[in-house]
VOGU-3710 file (C-alpha; in Angstrom, 3 decimals, decimal comma):
1> mtkeldteqk> 63,544/-19,838/-46,976  60,868/-17,619/-45,400  58,158/-19,465/-47,327  59,431/-22,820/-46,028  59,468/-21,462/-42,480  55,895/-20,183/-42,841  54,825/-23,624/-44,072  56,493/-25,299/-41,110  54,786/-22,899/-38,708  51,419/-23,563/-40,352
11> ysrtayadgp> 51,879/-27,304/-39,929  52,943/-26,891/-36,301  49,796/-24,887/-35,563  47,560/-27,739/-36,671  49,782/-30,572/-35,426  48,368/-33,443/-33,431  48,667/-32,683/-29,740  49,826/-36,229/-28,964  52,479/-36,382/-31,670  52,645/-37,715/-35,242
21> rlladigath> 50,832/-40,902/-36,216  52,539/-43,776/-38,012  50,750/-44,935/-41,172  51,694/-47,904/-43,335  50,437/-49,614/-46,485  52,096/-53,031/-46,536  51,719/-55,142/-49,649  53,322/-58,360/-50,767  56,119/-56,548/-52,621  56,487/-53,080/-51,117
31> arfaletapg> 55,726/-51,392/-47,802  54,950/-47,688/-47,813  55,273/-45,587/-44,658  54,435/-42,042/-43,628  54,075/-39,908/-40,521  50,820/-37,970/-40,343  51,797/-34,851/-38,406  48,422/-33,075/-38,732  45,080/-33,956/-40,352  45,844/-34,785/-43,992
41> vlrsvsvlkc> 49,525/-33,768/-43,705  51,921/-36,611/-44,559  55,645/-36,394/-43,903  58,638/-38,713/-44,309  56,992/-40,899/-46,959  59,207/-43,901/-47,668  58,954/-47,123/-49,716  60,773/-50,266/-48,561  61,062/-53,652/-50,293  59,533/-56,432/-48,227
51> ddysgivpll> 62,051/-58,957/-49,620  64,798/-57,128/-47,707  63,299/-58,043/-44,311  62,555/-61,248/-42,458  59,344/-60,010/-40,880  57,180/-57,012/-40,084  59,051/-56,005/-36,902  62,473/-55,624/-38,638  60,659/-53,750/-41,426  59,110/-51,309/-38,948
61> hsyladhagt> 62,359/-50,823/-37,027  64,121/-50,002/-40,299  61,699/-47,170/-41,064  61,572/-45,867/-37,497  65,381/-45,804/-37,214  65,301/-42,515/-39,132  62,888/-41,061/-36,563  64,535/-42,159/-33,327  63,806/-38,862/-31,583  60,099/-38,857/-32,472
71> rinhaafala> 57,593/-40,184/-29,940  54,801/-42,073/-31,718  51,728/-43,075/-29,734  49,288/-44,188/-32,427  49,658/-46,203/-35,631  47,484/-47,831/-38,274  48,541/-50,246/-41,022  46,780/-51,318/-44,192  47,705/-54,903/-45,043  47,163/-56,864/-48,266
81> npisgdmirm> 45,557/-59,650/-46,292  42,313/-60,785/-44,672  42,198/-59,392/-41,122  40,580/-61,462/-38,394  41,637/-61,420/-34,753  45,009/-60,650/-33,233  47,160/-63,160/-35,151  47,902/-62,136/-38,762  49,205/-64,620/-41,336  50,030/-62,930/-44,617
91> tnrdwqfstd> 48,696/-64,624/-47,754  51,361/-63,566/-50,261  54,352/-63,516/-47,894  55,678/-65,913/-45,281  55,134/-63,510/-42,397  52,961/-63,917/-39,331  52,676/-61,791/-36,208  50,509/-60,790/-33,274  49,087/-57,266/-33,530  49,356/-56,776/-29,779
101> evrrelglnt> 52,946/-58,008/-29,662  53,924/-55,575/-32,426  52,173/-52,773/-30,537  54,159/-53,565/-27,383  57,413/-53,958/-29,323  57,029/-50,448/-30,758  55,759/-48,944/-27,490  52,487/-47,789/-29,069  49,277/-46,912/-27,263  47,216/-47,776/-30,346
111> llivndftal> 47,821/-50,090/-33,310  45,088/-50,763/-35,844  45,505/-53,193/-38,735  42,957/-53,208/-41,553  42,661/-54,767/-44,988  44,403/-52,618/-47,595  41,308/-52,313/-49,767  39,174/-51,434/-46,776  41,591/-48,537/-46,259  41,498/-47,661/-49,968
121> amslpglsgn> 37,696/-47,710/-49,904  37,715/-45,382/-46,892  39,724/-42,846/-48,918  37,327/-42,760/-51,894  34,822/-40,137/-50,691  37,692/-37,656/-50,327  39,101/-38,123/-53,855  38,402/-35,488/-56,504  39,897/-33,508/-59,373  43,431/-34,550/-60,206
131> dvmqvgggaa> 43,218/-37,514/-57,821  41,299/-39,544/-60,406  40,949/-40,021/-64,165  37,503/-40,861/-65,537  37,302/-43,545/-68,199  34,137/-43,427/-70,308  30,817/-41,838/-69,429  28,368/-42,009/-66,572  27,801/-39,755/-63,567  27,899/-40,650/-59,877
141> adnavigvlg> 24,584/-40,661/-57,997  24,380/-39,000/-54,598  24,466/-41,198/-51,484  25,063/-44,315/-53,561  27,243/-47,388/-53,127  30,802/-47,149/-54,486  32,917/-50,100/-55,652  36,695/-50,370/-55,849  39,049/-52,980/-57,250  42,712/-52,850/-58,051
151> pgtglgvsgv> 45,203/-55,188/-59,672  48,662/-55,296/-58,158  50,441/-58,310/-56,727  46,877/-59,586/-56,195  43,410/-58,208/-56,944  41,835/-56,205/-54,142  38,080/-55,674/-54,043  35,964/-53,595/-51,681  33,055/-51,190/-51,538  31,681/-48,182/-49,677
161> iptvdgfvtl> 28,073/-48,213/-48,463  26,494/-44,878/-47,421  24,678/-44,653/-44,091  22,707/-41,883/-42,448  25,813/-40,617/-40,658  28,671/-41,436/-43,021  29,562/-44,737/-44,662  30,884/-48,203/-43,981  33,388/-50,221/-45,986  33,256/-53,850/-47,026
171> gsegghvnfa> 35,990/-56,195/-45,859  35,947/-58,277/-49,035  38,059/-60,973/-50,663  36,178/-60,604/-53,938  39,341/-61,013/-55,973  39,102/-64,768/-55,381  35,825/-65,315/-57,247  36,088/-67,661/-60,245  37,384/-66,109/-63,443  34,724/-66,134/-66,183
181> paderefail> 36,013/-65,916/-69,793  34,020/-63,745/-72,227  35,378/-65,044/-75,547  37,444/-67,806/-77,121  40,741/-66,040/-76,437  40,046/-65,723/-72,748  38,861/-69,322/-72,635  42,220/-70,364/-74,105  43,972/-68,416/-71,335  41,791/-70,126/-68,726
191> qyawkewshv> 42,628/-73,545/-70,182  46,327/-72,649/-70,002  45,966/-71,713/-66,322  43,960/-74,868/-65,577  47,041/-76,920/-66,380  48,587/-75,610/-63,174  45,626/-74,679/-60,939  42,277/-76,397/-60,542  40,715/-73,147/-59,302  41,485/-70,050/-61,357
201> snerlisgpg> 40,288/-66,853/-59,713  40,093/-63,324/-61,054  43,186/-62,540/-58,990  45,117/-65,315/-60,697  44,814/-63,489/-64,055  43,837/-59,856/-63,345  47,009/-58,933/-61,452  50,714/-58,412/-62,039  51,543/-62,133/-61,936  48,363/-62,734/-63,928
211> meiiyralaq> 49,554/-60,454/-66,718  52,638/-62,680/-66,992  50,395/-65,778/-67,253  48,372/-64,088/-70,005  51,613/-63,317/-71,859  52,732/-66,940/-71,797  49,254/-68,256/-72,663  48,847/-65,940/-75,681  52,372/-66,758/-76,884  51,479/-70,450/-76,860
221> rngmdvaprt> 48,123/-69,775/-78,547  49,837/-67,692/-81,251  52,562/-70,308/-81,804  55,328/-68,016/-80,583  58,482/-69,025/-78,729  59,233/-66,132/-76,379  61,180/-65,605/-73,170  59,106/-64,875/-70,080  58,589/-61,207/-69,178  57,602/-59,516/-65,948
231> speiisgale> 54,519/-57,321/-65,878  56,564/-54,061/-65,924  58,471/-55,425/-68,942  55,182/-56,321/-70,681  53,799/-52,809/-70,102  57,057/-51,266/-71,339  57,088/-53,598/-74,350  53,601/-52,473/-75,337  53,852/-48,746/-74,674  57,472/-48,056/-75,620
241> qndplcievl> 58,401/-50,811/-78,098  55,003/-51,435/-79,748  55,541/-55,182/-79,321  52,406/-56,851/-80,836  52,222/-59,632/-78,243  52,615/-57,191/-75,336  49,909/-54,957/-76,821  47,592/-57,966/-77,103  48,283/-58,820/-73,461  47,329/-55,318/-72,317
251> dcfsgmlgga> 44,214/-55,429/-74,494  43,167/-58,755/-73,013  44,033/-57,650/-69,475  41,984/-54,434/-69,808  38,978/-56,363/-71,104  39,149/-58,849/-68,228  39,367/-55,966/-65,755  36,353/-54,335/-67,408  34,365/-57,526/-66,989  35,341/-57,868/-63,330
261> aanlavtlga> 34,480/-54,203/-62,689  31,074/-54,654/-64,314  30,347/-57,720/-62,184  31,233/-55,736/-59,059  29,037/-52,833/-60,198  25,914/-54,962/-60,711  26,580/-56,969/-57,538  26,803/-53,848/-55,360  24,458/-51,616/-57,341  27,388/-49,186/-57,386
271> fggifigggi> 25,762/-46,061/-58,805  28,334/-44,024/-56,904  30,899/-45,338/-59,398  33,667/-47,906/-59,700  37,244/-46,913/-58,828  40,311/-48,737/-60,166  43,256/-48,715/-57,772  46,389/-50,816/-57,452  49,816/-50,257/-58,902  49,374/-51,504/-62,479
281> vprmaewfak> 46,716/-49,421/-64,242  48,116/-45,950/-63,370  51,370/-46,933/-65,125  49,475/-47,235/-68,403  46,744/-44,672/-67,684  46,783/-42,850/-71,031  46,655/-46,106/-72,989  44,082/-47,575/-70,590  41,692/-44,665/-71,150  41,468/-45,657/-74,839
291> sgfrarfeak> 41,471/-49,420/-74,251  38,564/-51,835/-74,432  37,979/-51,568/-70,667  34,895/-49,358/-70,829  33,334/-51,191/-73,791  33,702/-54,472/-71,898  32,352/-52,820/-68,732  29,125/-51,885/-70,526  28,840/-55,167/-72,479  26,182/-56,691/-70,233
301> grftdylaqi> 23,358/-57,535/-72,621  20,058/-56,419/-71,102  21,977/-54,456/-68,456  24,064/-52,371/-70,877  21,992/-49,238/-70,178  22,236/-49,927/-66,431  26,052/-49,979/-66,546  26,302/-47,034/-68,945  25,042/-44,814/-66,097  27,837/-45,881/-63,740
311> ptwvimtpnp> 31,106/-43,908/-64,003  34,510/-45,549/-63,780  37,677/-43,843/-62,550  41,353/-44,699/-62,228  42,906/-43,537/-58,948  45,933/-41,464/-59,939  47,000/-39,931/-56,620  49,973/-41,660/-54,962  49,421/-43,600/-51,743  45,634/-43,126/-51,440
321> afygvatils> 45,412/-45,872/-48,802  47,270/-43,568/-46,384  44,302/-41,213/-46,289  41,881/-44,060/-45,726  43,860/-45,664/-42,929  44,397/-42,225/-41,354  40,633/-41,676/-41,354  40,045/-45,049/-39,711  42,621/-44,265/-37,017  41,201/-40,795/-36,426
331> ehlrgrsgan> 37,665/-42,134/-36,044  38,910/-44,813/-33,642  40,731/-42,298/-31,448  37,856/-39,847/-31,459  35,405/-42,525/-30,443  37,678/-43,840/-27,707  39,056/-40,781/-26,036  38,331/-37,616/-27,953  42,009/-37,379/-28,906  43,311/-34,209/-30,531
341> tlmervqhlq> 40,539/-31,891/-29,412  41,035/-28,226/-30,104  41,580/-27,680/-26,362  44,591/-30,023/-26,539  45,954/-28,143/-29,548  45,679/-24,791/-27,767  47,504/-26,229/-24,754  50,145/-27,841/-26,956  50,856/-24,664/-28,932  50,456/-22,070/-26,170
351> helspaeqrv> 54,190/-21,603/-25,627  54,691/-20,693/-29,311  52,280/-17,741/-29,154  53,058/-14,124/-28,378  52,532/-13,011/-24,746  49,242/-11,284/-25,641  47,998/-14,312/-27,591  48,959/-16,524/-24,649  46,500/-14,570/-22,490  43,754/-15,421/-24,981
361> atlvlehprk> 44,872/-19,071/-24,915  44,692/-19,082/-21,094  41,137/-17,734/-21,252  40,196/-20,467/-23,769  41,621/-23,192/-21,540  40,163/-21,901/-18,269  36,789/-20,599/-19,486  35,985/-22,398/-22,772  32,198/-21,897/-22,600  32,606/-18,174/-21,984
371> vlnepiaeia> 34,847/-17,842/-25,037  32,318/-19,809/-27,078  29,359/-17,650/-26,024  30,777/-14,125/-25,701  31,335/-11,569/-28,502  34,846/-10,529/-29,491  34,753/-7,333/-27,437  34,024/-9,253/-24,231  36,656/-11,920/-25,022  39,234/-9,159/-25,529
381> rladvsqptv> 38,227/-7,487/-22,250  38,400/-10,717/-20,253  41,843/-11,570/-21,691  43,031/-7,961/-21,310  44,041/-7,722/-24,975  42,876/-5,842/-28,049  40,281/-7,250/-30,430  42,887/-7,622/-33,244  44,910/-9,802/-30,840  41,938/-12,167/-30,518
391> irfcrslgfl> 41,830/-12,428/-34,322  45,608/-13,025/-34,478  45,244/-15,817/-31,905  42,629/-17,545/-34,079  44,767/-17,192/-37,189  47,842/-18,484/-35,362  45,956/-21,745/-34,887  45,150/-21,894/-38,605  41,593/-20,472/-38,583  40,196/-17,706/-40,769
401> gladfklkfa> 38,952/-15,707/-37,803  36,920/-15,847/-34,605  33,752/-17,207/-36,240  35,683/-20,081/-37,853  37,465/-20,788/-34,551  34,200/-20,825/-32,573  32,543/-23,220/-35,035  35,370/-25,760/-34,720  35,752/-25,092/-30,990  32,082/-25,920/-30,395
411> ssltgtipvr> 32,588/-29,233/-32,221  35,611/-29,954/-30,026  33,764/-29,261/-26,779  30,861/-31,508/-27,788  33,062/-34,216/-29,277  31,880/-36,761/-26,713  28,333/-36,691/-28,128  28,034/-39,731/-30,404  27,276/-38,788/-33,992  25,347/-41,843/-35,037
421> hsqvrrsdst> 21,852/-42,985/-35,835  20,051/-45,536/-33,674  17,044/-47,326/-35,085  13,941/-47,379/-32,913  12,683/-50,946/-32,564  9,240/-52,279/-31,712  10,613/-53,825/-28,533  11,978/-50,489/-27,225  10,519/-49,057/-24,044  9,179/-45,508/-23,993
431> hdlsakvidn> 12,400/-44,466/-22,266  14,547/-46,069/-25,003  12,588/-44,688/-27,931  12,581/-41,203/-26,344  16,353/-41,320/-25,880  16,932/-42,566/-29,439  14,740/-39,894/-31,022  16,529/-37,169/-29,057  20,013/-38,626/-29,714  19,331/-38,977/-33,443
441> tvsailrfrd> 18,171/-35,368/-33,653  21,084/-34,021/-31,594  23,594/-35,923/-33,709  22,044/-34,625/-36,930  22,086/-31,053/-35,593  25,791/-31,319/-34,670  26,667/-32,550/-38,156  24,491/-29,829/-39,635  26,267/-27,177/-37,573  29,701/-28,350/-38,742
451> qldvvsidra> 28,611/-28,155/-42,405  26,875/-24,749/-42,308  27,611/-22,427/-45,218  27,788/-19,206/-43,218  28,518/-17,101/-46,314  25,203/-18,134/-47,905  23,351/-17,546/-44,629  24,854/-14,064/-44,382  23,758/-13,281/-47,949  20,248/-14,550/-47,197
461> ihllrkankv> 19,941/-12,361/-44,084  21,136/-9,345/-46,091  18,428/-9,977/-48,730  15,702/-10,384/-46,118  16,616/-7,184/-44,265  16,050/-5,206/-47,465  13,037/-7,175/-48,746  9,864/-5,282/-49,692  7,925/-8,450/-48,892  8,635/-12,134/-48,289
471> efyamgnsrv> 6,592/-15,091/-49,551  7,016/-18,680/-48,367  6,303/-21,536/-50,801  6,157/-25,060/-49,339  4,066/-28,219/-49,386  3,668/-31,327/-47,244  6,046/-31,706/-44,313  7,797/-28,434/-45,142  4,544/-26,484/-44,855  4,865/-26,200/-41,065
481> valdgqhkff> 8,364/-24,708/-41,539  6,951/-22,071/-43,896  4,200/-21,178/-41,414  6,794/-20,825/-38,653  8,833/-18,489/-40,853  5,770/-16,424/-41,767  4,873/-16,089/-38,079  8,376/-14,864/-37,139  9,041/-12,574/-40,105  5,638/-10,879/-39,878
491> rfriptssyg> 6,424/-9,894/-36,285  9,533/-8,162/-37,594  7,159/-5,860/-39,555  8,085/-7,539/-42,854  5,042/-7,982/-45,151  4,864/-11,779/-45,258  2,597/-14,439/-46,745  2,703/-18,207/-47,088  1,369/-20,496/-49,808  0,918/-24,256/-49,530
501> dshlftlaae> -1,329/-24,805/-52,553  0,552/-25,795/-55,689  -2,069/-24,071/-57,871  -1,356/-20,739/-56,181  2,454/-20,886/-56,324  2,869/-19,630/-59,884  -0,049/-17,173/-59,639  1,567/-15,558/-56,596  5,031/-15,626/-58,135  3,892/-13,787/-61,263
511> llkpgdvvia> 2,771/-10,816/-59,096  6,202/-10,357/-57,515  8,529/-7,444/-58,237  12,245/-6,688/-57,842  13,045/-6,328/-54,157  10,673/-9,139/-53,176  12,017/-12,414/-51,791  10,656/-15,956/-52,036  11,710/-18,601/-49,501  11,065/-21,973/-51,144
521> istsgklpel> 11,277/-24,956/-48,798  11,429/-28,555/-50,019  13,264/-31,614/-48,721  13,636/-33,160/-52,187  13,747/-29,936/-54,191  12,095/-31,707/-57,119  8,399/-30,669/-56,977  7,477/-29,519/-60,528  4,955/-26,942/-59,280  7,510/-25,419/-56,936
531> lsavdaarta> 10,199/-25,316/-59,629  7,772/-23,621/-62,038  6,897/-21,007/-59,404  10,578/-20,305/-58,732  11,144/-19,758/-62,455  8,231/-17,313/-62,493  9,567/-15,473/-59,450  13,029/-15,097/-60,966  11,506/-13,899/-64,242  9,557/-11,265/-62,292
541> gadviaitss> 12,811/-10,008/-60,795  12,411/-11,433/-57,283  15,166/-13,240/-55,406  14,715/-16,850/-54,227  16,191/-18,380/-51,083  15,928/-22,195/-51,268  16,026/-24,388/-48,165  16,642/-27,760/-49,764  19,207/-30,382/-50,760  22,347/-28,838/-52,270
551> ksplakkati> 22,196/-31,172/-55,279  18,501/-30,625/-56,093  16,996/-28,828/-59,116  15,550/-26,217/-56,725  19,039/-25,407/-55,399  20,269/-24,718/-58,939  17,402/-22,332/-59,691  17,663/-20,286/-56,477  19,522/-17,031/-55,879  20,844/-18,516/-52,632
561> clsvdhteds> 20,688/-22,122/-51,436  20,715/-22,922/-47,713  21,556/-26,613/-47,846  19,904/-29,329/-45,796  21,550/-32,576/-46,922  20,312/-34,888/-44,174  19,199/-38,132/-45,840  15,789/-39,566/-44,957  13,742/-42,127/-46,880  10,621/-39,999/-47,336
571> ttflsmisri> 9,032/-42,586/-49,660  8,695/-45,054/-46,771  8,978/-42,929/-43,623  7,605/-39,605/-42,470  10,484/-37,118/-42,706  11,229/-35,732/-39,215  14,824/-34,618/-38,726  14,962/-32,648/-42,005  12,058/-30,563/-40,720  14,027/-29,703/-37,554
581> lqlllidims> 17,050/-28,627/-39,608  14,860/-26,487/-41,863  13,351/-24,828/-38,778  16,854/-24,120/-37,485  17,679/-22,212/-40,665  14,521/-20,146/-40,186  15,637/-19,441/-36,598  19,160/-18,467/-37,705  17,794/-16,024/-40,278  15,321/-14,671/-37,707
591> vgislgggdt> 18,119/-13,947/-35,247  20,111/-12,267/-38,012  17,143/-10,057/-38,917  16,506/-9,257/-35,251  20,090/-8,111/-34,751  19,729/-5,726/-37,679  23,387/-5,005/-38,321  22,925/-1,420/-39,458  21,160/-2,183/-42,725  17,786/-0,736/-41,670
601> daetegkrll> 16,704/2,755/-40,677  16,209/3,699/-37,033  12,420/3,768/-37,215  12,170/0,247/-38,655  14,847/-1,043/-36,291  12,937/0,252/-33,304  9,849/-1,732/-34,292  11,631/-5,025/-34,674  11,498/-7,521/-31,853  14,425/-9,182/-30,136
611> ishtdv> 14,086/-12,951/-29,774  15,220/-15,353/-27,115  18,673/-16,070/-28,572  19,746/-12,426/-28,302  20,733/-10,387/-25,287  18,771/-7,301/-24,166
//
């Protein structure tokens, strides 16, 4: 009972300040609902049959009847339908409605309606581990396009395209492309379908109703007189009863799905992978993993090797569209009004805190910048509490401590700064291009701040404080960062040198000893000369701090990696923002060295200089 109470308290600490948000995934057959009470926390999940209701409003009232005492201000629905304008006419159900009228009927401030596969696509970057099951080989490329398709009542198709500040999803109706048979058996199925429909799409066959068409078509082709079966009965017949015709249907269905997935992969260039969603495939996941799906996916003639690189996964987690539609709603609210800032959460939860913690909360609300900038001792003094009370306040709100709280609090206070990239155009005035360059850099810095690995930075500072000497290795655009670091570290009385000549990297590295530190800086982290020098340095017993992409070969070879994952096309453009982020890491380490922290003797500490970020 205590554990359940602790869980409830944890959820309440991170709850949305303006109440739970209503999420829905409405298909042709079932409608799934949930209340998102905090980021990523779903409650009151319920599944209703659409056939039991005459329209979307009675459906919504039925779910909300169980939550009559709950005030809901914001909602977002994923709908198995094209979405265009205010009036929605459902394709697979005789329902139509006005989005704004539904919003007013429910008394909502916000109602968003998106395509169900747009919502599913939005959830993909957050899926991992047990959420998915990989089928076949291949490995996802970084910052690459992702495709998704899923057979259910219909066949949903979408994709995720990476951008410099996140990703965008495709609002696609790709399930309605013409079905293309790959062999004589599939051609016979197509001919069977042609008897009823002049246009036979992928959705017509690669779906639940389509599986039933395949069953009837193969029965006719095999000269069998059988009673019709539903798709669940066909799956059960194959997996539980070993019915030969049902097994052939699943085999044919899996091959067709593999062909459709391959077409989507080559159309999008989906080196980030192809995800299979929908309600059908997870029911037969174990069988599907051994089916002909992957062989058909790679059967692309000259492009077989191309497709062999692309991984394919089945989405196994229940209700993934909830997370996508929740993300869309959250982004909408943040862009519109900065909803659910940390300030609002503190205000919302203040009455639940102890009297001492409430004094800290009052200080946060009345003097947020002071709390952000002052050390814990000063915060405790201003709030008239002990330092442990300040830590308890942070943990009461669900944070690890004061540092974690300050990092998120800074993001909350600056939430009105747009995190987006604006392209500079030839027609821009000097004023416009100046503003865009500054805005792009500020946005990148804010994202960088939110993603900082403070544990790795702390380890790097600890190494540098004890270093016998420090050597910087960098080439090209990163060379200026290395020179900046050499200039700063040398003034801290640390023996420091910098090398920008690839021929000297390995020669210098071979002269290193244990206790020495190399700082290797590279945007790509792939320079062979730099990688060879890092190997030599590690062999000599030196430590290596890499300032580079977290996924690069250099990151894997280093003792510590300080990640800079800002994406810039350095093959076409001169890299600019990455250089600023690299310089920031040098500055952060410089401040850490300047502060000392008790790791150095008094004589050395007295010689070190304070820098402009520190007080005197």
